[in-house]
Wavefront OBJ file of the C-alpha trace (Angstrom):
o trace
v 53.616 -10.674 36.327
v 55.576 -8.075 34.391
v 53.721 -4.455 33.751
v 52.581 -3.718 30.278
v 52.844 -0.801 27.850
v 50.397 -0.189 25.299
v 51.138 -0.118 21.825
v 47.693 0.897 20.574
v 47.596 4.021 18.190
v 45.797 6.882 19.124
v 42.957 7.623 16.678
v 44.127 11.107 15.864
v 47.564 9.539 14.921
v 45.925 7.136 12.981
v 43.485 8.942 10.986
v 45.873 12.011 10.303
v 48.412 9.245 9.238
v 45.840 7.327 6.994
v 44.680 10.664 5.328
v 47.951 12.507 4.930
v 49.086 10.725 1.554
v 45.645 10.863 -0.304
v 44.155 13.681 -2.004
v 40.690 14.926 -1.536
v 39.525 13.893 -5.234
v 41.267 10.484 -4.936
v 39.373 9.837 -1.600
v 35.988 10.499 -3.081
v 37.097 8.417 -6.277
v 37.205 5.627 -3.627
v 33.525 5.929 -2.815
v 32.783 5.701 -6.291
v 34.608 2.697 -6.465
v 32.532 1.077 -3.619
v 29.550 1.739 -5.926
v 30.772 0.111 -8.879
v 31.807 -2.737 -6.512
v 28.144 -2.566 -5.315
v 26.768 -3.156 -8.893
v 28.933 -5.997 -9.359
v 28.155 -7.785 -6.304
v 24.705 -7.254 -6.705
v 24.269 -8.302 -10.575
v 27.245 -9.926 -11.358
v 29.921 -8.970 -14.211
v 29.927 -10.036 -17.796
v 32.840 -8.836 -19.290
v 31.825 -9.745 -22.832
v 28.685 -7.864 -22.052
v 28.202 -4.615 -24.105
v 26.771 -2.655 -21.166
v 26.979 -4.467 -17.799
v 26.302 -1.246 -15.792
v 23.161 -0.578 -16.945
v 20.694 1.027 -14.782
v 23.330 1.155 -11.813
v 24.031 5.031 -10.805
v 25.893 7.166 -8.322
v 24.817 10.623 -7.626
v 27.459 12.832 -5.898
v 26.430 16.483 -4.163
v 28.640 18.745 -2.195
v 29.078 21.977 -0.728
v 30.691 23.901 1.784
v 28.513 22.540 4.347
v 28.099 18.531 3.594
v 29.076 16.059 0.957
v 26.776 13.466 -0.130
v 27.070 10.338 -2.620
v 24.137 8.136 -3.059
v 23.969 4.951 -5.430
v 21.148 2.362 -6.204
v 23.867 -0.383 -6.322
v 22.763 -3.249 -4.452
v 23.640 -2.030 -0.607
v 26.295 -3.687 1.746
v 25.038 -7.225 2.714
v 25.011 -7.841 6.399
v 27.844 -10.811 5.927
v 30.189 -7.819 4.559
v 29.666 -5.350 7.316
v 32.458 -6.052 9.485
v 34.729 -6.327 6.501
v 33.437 -2.806 5.354
v 33.971 -1.026 8.357
v 37.222 -2.774 9.275
v 40.451 -0.855 8.381
v 41.838 -3.847 6.349
v 40.235 -7.133 4.808
v 39.171 -9.262 7.229
v 38.782 -12.228 4.597
v 41.087 -12.271 1.622
v 38.446 -14.242 -0.621
v 36.263 -10.972 -0.657
v 38.798 -9.540 -2.500
v 38.909 -12.136 -4.954
v 35.137 -12.407 -5.333
v 34.572 -10.059 -7.916
v 36.552 -8.320 -10.751
v 37.177 -4.996 -9.047
v 40.335 -3.330 -8.337
v 40.181 -2.813 -4.291
v 42.180 -5.270 -2.244
v 43.466 -3.745 0.950
v 40.095 -2.483 2.644
v 40.711 1.137 3.718
v 39.206 3.301 0.913
v 35.677 4.295 2.613
v 37.215 4.506 5.997
v 39.804 6.745 4.764
v 37.853 8.933 2.680
v 35.155 9.640 5.588
v 38.221 10.607 7.805
v 39.467 12.944 5.024
v 36.078 14.484 4.375
v 34.805 15.452 7.873
v 34.122 14.645 11.570
v 30.363 13.518 11.590
v 29.189 10.874 8.752
v 26.624 8.699 8.411
v 25.972 5.639 6.479
v 22.937 4.126 5.658
v 22.754 0.848 3.190
v 19.897 -1.289 2.067
v 20.024 -4.306 0.397
v 16.730 -6.234 -0.774
v 16.688 -8.326 2.482
v 17.806 -6.002 5.189
v 19.749 -2.472 6.138
v 21.805 -0.575 8.519
v 22.491 2.621 9.503
v 25.984 3.829 11.433
v 26.882 7.181 12.701
v 30.387 8.184 13.141
v 29.809 11.692 15.396
v 32.657 13.963 16.450
v 33.178 12.047 19.673
v 34.040 9.138 18.294
v 37.516 10.774 17.319
v 38.064 11.520 20.945
v 37.091 8.578 22.521
v 39.457 5.091 23.229
v 36.878 3.271 21.524
v 37.152 1.603 18.039
v 33.492 0.329 18.159
v 30.754 2.477 16.418
v 26.897 1.237 16.856
v 24.844 -0.505 14.201
v 21.240 0.416 13.874
v 18.936 -2.268 11.990
v 16.907 -0.898 9.194
v 14.454 -2.623 6.806
v 15.577 -3.767 3.499
v 14.331 -2.150 0.319
v 14.347 -3.549 -3.374
v 17.014 -3.118 -5.168
v 19.064 -1.831 -2.388
v 21.839 1.042 -2.366
v 24.027 3.201 -0.121
v 24.459 6.834 0.907
v 27.251 8.484 2.699
v 26.682 11.662 4.168
v 29.394 13.719 5.681
v 28.970 16.961 7.623
v 31.250 18.884 10.077
v 33.508 19.156 6.937
v 37.192 19.833 7.674
v 38.269 23.574 7.104
v 40.422 22.953 3.620
v 37.570 20.392 2.457
v 35.132 23.237 2.843
v 37.181 25.466 1.096
v 37.944 23.151 -1.658
v 34.307 22.671 -2.337
v 33.770 26.204 -2.456
v 32.761 27.601 -6.123
v 35.853 29.883 -6.778
v 38.533 26.753 -6.297
v 37.189 25.200 -9.277
v 37.208 21.782 -7.569
v 33.498 20.695 -8.997
v 35.113 20.976 -12.493
v 38.268 19.429 -12.218
v 36.874 16.579 -10.441
v 33.945 16.259 -13.007
v 36.995 16.180 -15.637
v 38.553 13.343 -13.605
v 35.729 11.461 -13.366
v 34.616 11.839 -17.156
v 38.688 10.690 -17.884
v 38.871 8.001 -15.264
v 35.392 6.621 -15.023
v 34.767 7.012 -19.220
v 34.837 3.301 -19.888
v 32.457 2.458 -16.841
v 30.233 5.254 -18.225
v 30.277 4.035 -21.773
v 29.409 0.579 -20.521
v 25.854 2.068 -18.590
v 27.082 3.367 -15.484
v 25.565 6.696 -14.351
v 27.448 9.337 -12.568
v 25.944 12.158 -11.239
v 27.863 15.320 -9.696
v 25.997 18.229 -8.261
v 22.508 17.289 -10.481
v 24.705 17.164 -13.642
v 25.336 13.647 -15.507
v 29.043 13.121 -16.272
v 29.970 12.584 -20.106
v 32.438 10.252 -20.602
v 35.637 11.026 -22.297
v 36.013 8.690 -25.354
v 39.123 6.576 -26.228
v 39.147 6.185 -30.420
v 41.470 5.610 -33.065
v 41.798 6.720 -36.556
v 41.045 3.316 -38.416
v 40.547 2.553 -42.003
v 38.870 -0.761 -43.189
v 40.800 -3.550 -41.474
v 40.733 -5.684 -44.511
v 42.714 -3.170 -46.506
v 44.790 -2.234 -43.535
v 45.904 -5.863 -43.630
v 47.391 -5.011 -47.066
v 49.002 -2.178 -45.977
v 46.789 0.338 -47.864
v 44.810 1.937 -45.018
v 45.808 3.269 -41.530
v 44.907 0.910 -38.455
v 46.469 1.090 -34.945
v 48.615 -1.973 -33.533
v 46.586 -4.418 -31.497
v 47.993 -7.131 -29.023
v 45.241 -9.299 -27.102
v 46.142 -12.322 -24.766
v 46.606 -13.326 -21.262
v 49.454 -13.190 -19.131
v 49.998 -14.572 -15.407
v 46.195 -15.315 -14.913
v 45.302 -11.757 -16.690
v 43.531 -10.727 -19.751
v 45.672 -8.237 -21.506
v 44.711 -5.722 -24.664
v 47.246 -3.122 -26.160
v 45.848 -0.603 -28.607
v 48.276 2.229 -29.984
v 47.407 4.043 -32.803
v 46.791 7.629 -34.480
v 43.679 9.286 -32.619
v 43.601 11.976 -35.250
v 45.485 12.483 -38.820
v 49.107 13.452 -38.417
v 49.628 17.347 -38.789
v 53.024 18.753 -38.741
v 52.991 22.398 -36.574
v 55.603 24.176 -38.983
v 56.947 25.925 -35.746
v 57.083 22.494 -33.582
v 55.055 24.068 -31.010
v 52.531 21.560 -29.550
v 48.955 22.556 -30.871
v 46.709 23.743 -28.037
v 44.533 20.951 -27.004
v 46.335 18.214 -28.865
v 49.096 17.315 -26.576
v 47.149 16.840 -23.861
v 45.213 13.843 -25.850
v 48.573 12.084 -26.440
v 50.385 9.268 -24.067
v 49.064 6.007 -22.893
v 45.978 5.056 -20.948
v 45.930 2.169 -18.490
v 42.857 0.579 -17.269
v 42.395 -2.124 -14.723
v 38.945 -4.006 -14.456
v 37.190 -1.130 -16.662
v 38.806 1.590 -14.288
v 41.243 4.106 -15.767
v 44.406 4.151 -13.359
v 46.766 5.658 -15.657
v 45.955 8.997 -17.689
v 47.403 10.117 -21.020
v 50.953 9.036 -19.570
v 54.137 10.289 -21.606
v 56.905 9.196 -19.071
v 59.308 6.331 -19.545
v 57.042 4.150 -17.206
v 54.838 3.487 -20.414
v 57.561 2.956 -22.651
v 58.491 6.592 -23.904
v 62.501 7.072 -23.960
v 63.115 3.184 -23.449
v 62.591 1.311 -26.684
v 60.824 4.236 -28.225
v 61.815 8.187 -28.465
v 61.083 10.204 -25.570
v 57.535 12.282 -25.974
v 57.898 15.147 -28.434
v 55.271 17.497 -29.832
v 55.933 15.328 -33.057
v 53.966 12.635 -31.463
v 50.937 14.366 -30.225
v 48.560 12.397 -32.612
v 49.567 9.139 -30.948
v 47.585 7.764 -27.951
v 47.548 3.927 -26.717
v 45.598 2.248 -24.067
v 46.537 -1.105 -22.197
v 43.900 -2.812 -20.510
v 44.016 -5.215 -17.742
v 41.164 -7.697 -15.938
v 41.060 -10.255 -13.633
v 38.283 -11.996 -11.243
v 41.409 -11.545 -8.890
v 42.044 -7.770 -8.434
v 45.534 -8.660 -6.478
v 46.880 -10.185 -9.910
v 46.511 -6.461 -11.393
v 49.724 -4.326 -11.660
v 48.324 -1.515 -9.326
v 49.932 0.134 -6.686
v 47.953 -0.095 -3.174
v 46.502 3.336 -3.589
v 44.822 1.788 -6.947
v 45.696 4.758 -8.424
v 48.977 3.953 -10.294
v 50.900 1.299 -11.899
v 53.195 -0.983 -9.981
v 56.285 -0.792 -12.676
v 57.918 -3.817 -10.850
v 54.923 -6.029 -11.771
v 55.761 -9.141 -14.197
v 52.584 -8.523 -15.740
v 52.941 -5.075 -16.491
v 56.748 -5.551 -17.618
v 55.673 -8.287 -19.966
v 52.994 -5.919 -21.296
v 54.921 -2.655 -21.567
v 57.091 -4.837 -24.351
v 54.078 -4.757 -26.469
v 53.402 -0.982 -25.593
v 56.720 -0.188 -26.634
v 56.419 -2.247 -30.179
v 53.424 -0.578 -31.120
v 54.774 2.950 -29.915
v 57.802 2.448 -31.673
v 56.234 1.409 -35.175
v 54.296 5.076 -34.898
v 56.638 7.247 -33.869
v 59.036 6.091 -36.538
v 56.580 6.584 -39.160
v 56.073 10.192 -38.322
v 59.662 10.531 -39.357
v 58.154 9.736 -42.926
v 55.119 11.684 -42.539
v 56.640 14.609 -41.697
v 58.296 14.954 -45.080
v 55.167 14.890 -47.064
v 53.114 17.739 -48.142
v 49.337 18.646 -46.794
v 47.598 17.064 -49.550
v 49.420 13.593 -49.506
v 49.256 13.642 -45.582
v 45.310 14.273 -45.897
v 45.176 11.144 -48.507
v 47.011 8.677 -45.754
v 44.231 9.367 -43.599
v 41.368 9.561 -46.021
v 38.850 7.145 -45.489
v 39.499 6.752 -41.845
v 37.237 7.184 -39.397
v 37.129 7.645 -35.125
v 36.321 3.920 -33.876
v 36.325 3.294 -30.083
v 37.369 0.075 -28.248
v 34.352 -1.866 -28.525
v 33.897 -1.488 -32.256
v 37.458 -2.283 -32.759
v 37.022 -5.457 -31.079
v 34.200 -6.341 -33.244
v 35.654 -5.511 -36.447
v 39.193 -7.480 -36.075
v 37.183 -10.742 -34.952
v 36.387 -10.854 -38.802
v 40.094 -11.227 -39.200
v 42.441 -14.302 -38.790
v 46.033 -13.028 -37.931
v 48.893 -15.513 -36.998
v 48.875 -15.743 -33.205
v 52.597 -14.334 -31.514
v 53.843 -16.072 -28.084
v 54.617 -13.671 -25.247
v 56.521 -14.847 -22.058
v 53.941 -15.980 -19.341
v 51.041 -16.632 -21.895
v 49.658 -16.848 -25.457
v 48.358 -13.888 -27.619
v 47.789 -12.613 -30.951
v 49.045 -9.753 -32.706
v 47.540 -7.523 -34.946
v 50.535 -5.646 -36.514
v 49.176 -4.084 -39.648
v 51.413 -2.675 -42.333
v 51.422 1.219 -42.348
v 50.820 2.683 -46.107
v 53.682 3.208 -48.026
v 55.165 6.758 -47.812
v 56.978 8.084 -51.009
v 60.155 10.254 -50.936
v 58.955 14.268 -51.309
v 60.713 16.477 -53.577
v 60.469 18.958 -50.859
v 62.800 19.286 -47.683
v 61.737 20.943 -44.409
v 63.884 23.551 -42.907
v 63.696 24.404 -39.291
v 65.791 26.622 -37.495
v 65.547 29.555 -34.528
v 66.586 33.109 -34.328
v 66.156 35.291 -31.443
v 62.685 37.011 -31.192
v 63.446 40.380 -31.902
v 65.430 39.538 -35.156
v 62.179 37.465 -36.024
v 60.023 40.378 -35.303
v 62.422 42.864 -37.352
v 62.279 40.563 -40.324
v 58.637 39.910 -40.061
v 58.282 44.132 -39.799
v 60.251 44.459 -43.049
v 58.465 41.340 -45.263
v 54.793 42.208 -43.950
v 55.034 45.465 -41.941
v 53.942 43.012 -38.877
v 56.121 42.372 -36.224
v 53.780 39.523 -34.872
v 53.327 37.636 -38.132
v 53.893 33.892 -38.175
v 57.232 33.081 -37.785
v 56.716 30.127 -40.553
v 55.543 32.408 -43.144
v 58.213 34.995 -42.206
v 60.828 32.084 -42.729
v 59.118 30.782 -45.872
v 59.225 34.695 -47.540
v 62.639 35.255 -46.813
v 63.716 31.929 -48.180
v 61.718 32.678 -50.986
v 62.817 36.021 -51.646
v 66.599 34.649 -51.429
v 65.932 32.000 -53.590
v 64.769 34.853 -56.459
v 67.851 36.576 -55.710
v 70.126 33.293 -56.105
v 68.400 32.382 -59.353
v 68.994 35.956 -60.930
v 72.600 35.518 -60.294
v 73.016 32.394 -62.560
l 1 2 3 4 5 6 7 8 9 10 11 12 13 14 15 16 17 18 19 20 21 22 23 24 25 26 27 28 29 30 31 32 33 34 35 36 37 38 39 40 41 42 43 44 45 46 47 48 49 50 51 52 53 54 55 56 57 58 59 60 61 62 63 64 65 66 67 68 69 70 71 72 73 74 75 76 77 78 79 80 81 82 83 84 85 86 87 88 89 90 91 92 93 94 95 96 97 98 99 100 101 102 103 104 105 106 107 108 109 110 111 112 113 114 115 116 117 118 119 120 121 122 123 124 125 126 127 128 129 130 131 132 133 134 135 136 137 138 139 140 141 142 143 144 145 146 147 148 149 150 151 152 153 154 155 156 157 158 159 160 161 162 163 164 165 166 167 168 169 170 171 172 173 174 175 176 177 178 179 180 181 182 183 184 185 186 187 188 189 190 191 192 193 194 195 196 197 198 199 200 201 202 203 204 205 206 207 208 209 210 211 212 213 214 215 216 217 218 219 220 221 222 223 224 225 226 227 228 229 230 231 232 233 234 235 236 237 238 239 240 241 242 243 244 245 246 247 248 249 250 251 252 253 254 255 256 257 258 259 260 261 262 263 264 265 266 267 268 269 270 271 272 273 274 275 276 277 278 279 280 281 282 283 284 285 286 287 288 289 290 291 292 293 294 295 296 297 298 299 300 301 302 303 304 305 306 307 308 309 310 311 312 313 314 315 316 317 318 319 320 321 322 323 324 325 326 327 328 329 330 331 332 333 334 335 336 337 338 339 340 341 342 343 344 345 346 347 348 349 350 351 352 353 354 355 356 357 358 359 360 361 362 363 364 365 366 367 368 369 370 371 372 373 374 375 376 377 378 379 380 381 382 383 384 385 386 387 388 389 390 391 392 393 394 395 396 397 398 399 400 401 402 403 404 405 406 407 408 409 410 411 412 413 414 415 416 417 418 419 420 421 422 423 424 425 426 427 428 429 430 431 432 433 434 435 436 437 438 439 440 441 442 443 444 445 446 447 448 449 450 451 452 453 454 455 456 457 458 459 460
């Protein structure tokens, strides 16, 4: 018999490689994903339900000494224990059994390795429970097994993961001055907003997370169908076994900044949000990935009141247009590429419309948006069910398009003028006209024009 050599990776190499390319925030979000999956597993999931996650919650606490996440989401059943602790799925049917977004099976382990070198996983279902401790010695040993302690079950069930002996960079991130808590809370508010709105509670350091809403400016849809009110472009259908919904429009009234500078806070709210099985995987994107600059103009401050959402749902998460990290879109997915056509159609409609709106005076702009209100996706879905619009076919499936004609925009008797001049000259003219070198450039330009116009009229 020939001698053999072992190709088994050392734990240090494997752990470092597994955690190198994931940010701390994303690793913790993987644990939060597992809690949501547990809620689906223990209670079932009805995509038509108004608040299917009501009563389920996950509480996170972190400090420089420890990290804890505890949920009441049913626990890990005995038949899924091996799969939960394996690095990779043992059975593909597990990934297809629920409408989740996880399919690879490394999230919990990778998060544990990212956090620290001592970790306790305690989980209880209504029938039974277990406790596993991964000690610092495990990372140095040759064995990959861990001991399992059987524990009694508990009504309702849940899972608690506690990490101590935190890695130095993790402990530093959790320290107050770094701002990690505020950033992470904002991230959860954005990326779990739909889940929270549907009843799932997330508490971070004893403070509940408030969801970031996705809303659109909408007038009466019956009037919008006649071109008499503002309403978003809507597509709904099924592509490749995945239910798809696309909505794009104004999230706030159009307002043109006379100095062509983004209004603080507004630019961040524009762009595309992509949702897969209730999880936001792309937030307010303004790149070519979601159609900006390809079939529609590239993003510009003029479009800062335009936002869209693309929603994908499927009981088989492997069909979703996701990268393996579950935090990005697979740009080559046929389902996403087909959906992207609808996204570009809707985006082009509203970006083109702003070219007409920017010619209007403020009172005329206000009239265009008069009677609109902020409507979220849930209310918008309910309202459009009363309308009958002809269906539209799309490759790989059938769908309906609600393409409401936008209100007509008349020709303005005014003309907008845009130009730039060196700052020192602008300040000098501002000082001359207003005795204030920091006066608003738009008002300086307007006053300079008005004075020149008066002189021009006097020459006639």
